[in-house]
N, C-alpha and C positions, 0 to 999 in steps of 0.2 A: 583197258580203260579208254573210253573215247577222249580225244584230245581236249574237248571242251570241259571235261571233268578233271583235268590234271590239277594237282595241288597248287601249282604256281599260278593257276588261273582262278583261284578262289575269290580274289578281290576284283576280278574283271567286271566291267560294266556289261550287263546283259540285257538283251531285248526282252521285255516282260512277256511278249507274245511268242517268243522263240528263244529259250535259254541257250540254245546251241549257237546263236548269233551273238557274238561278244567282241569286246575290244579292251585293250589295255593301253593306257596313256602313260608314257614314260618321259621324264626329262632327258634331254640330250646333253651329255656332260661336256661337249666340245662346241667350238664355234662352227656355225653353219653359214655358208655363203651359197646363194643361188644365182645362177647366170642364165641369160638367154643370149647365146653366142658369147660375145665379150662384155655385154651389158650386165652390170651387177644389179640384180633385182632386189636382193635382200641380204642382210648380214646381221646375224644375231648369235648371242651366247645364251639365249633363253628359249630355244626351240623345243618342241615336243615331238616325240615319235609315237605314232599310233599303229598298233598291231591289231589287226581285225580278222576274225573268222566269221564268215557268213555262208554264202553259197559255196565258197572255197576259202582257202587261206590266202588272203590278199597280201600283196607286197607291202612292206612297211611304208608309211607315209610320214614325211617330215612336215610339221606345221610351224611357221615362224610368226611371231607376234607382229601386228601391224606396225609397231614402233621400229621393227627391223627392216621395213621396206625402205629402199633407197630411191625409188621412183614412184610416181603416181600411176596406179593401175586403174583403167576404166572399168565400168560395170556393164554387164550384159543383161538383157531382159530374159533371164533364165533362172530357174530355181528347181531344186530337187529336194526330196525329203528322205532322210535316213531315220529309222525308228530308234536308233541309239545315239544319234547326234543332233537331229533336228533338221531345219531347213537351211540348205546351202544356197548362197548367192555366188554368181560366177564373175571372175575377173578377166580383164582383157588387156593385152599389150598391143597397141596399134590396131584395135578392133579385132584381134585374134584371141580367141579363148585360150587362157594360159593356166588358170587355176580356179580355186574356189575358197570361200570363207564362210564360217558359221558365225554370223554377227550375234545372234541370240540363240545359242544351242539349248537343247532341253537340259533340265537341271543336272542330270547325271553326267553330262558331258560339258559342264560349264567351264572347265579348264581350256576348252578349245575356242572360247569366245574371242573374236577378233584376231584369230590366227589364220594365216593363209597357207594353203597347200597348193602345189603345182603339179601339172601333168608331167610325169617323168620323161616322156618322149619329147617334151618341148623345152626342157631346162637341163642344166648341169648342176648337180649338187656337190659342193665341196665340204667335207666334214673334217674339222681339225684345221690347224694353222698351216 
């Protein structure tokens, strides 16, 4: 059975034009802290984990709500479109791209609204206390 048809993925959010492109959004049951070096960027007990299968099986991504941000992130003049999430805007720390946010995701991904994700090679994620 193809991975995209596995019973645990029946409730996955799927790309209408390509049902093999899908994602699952899960609550993270532990505290999440995100650092750039020693600088605390975010601290939240309401984060989400996105598991996505597209052209490959992507690494899971943690999304933290804007209310969990501990510093102000700048914005970049850059956007991209995902058919199952919507349009992403990009965030900067000291003019360096560090992550992205879906301010107004498409309806099926509405749980991601206002949640920030960070490039894993640019941050350190601490899960749990």
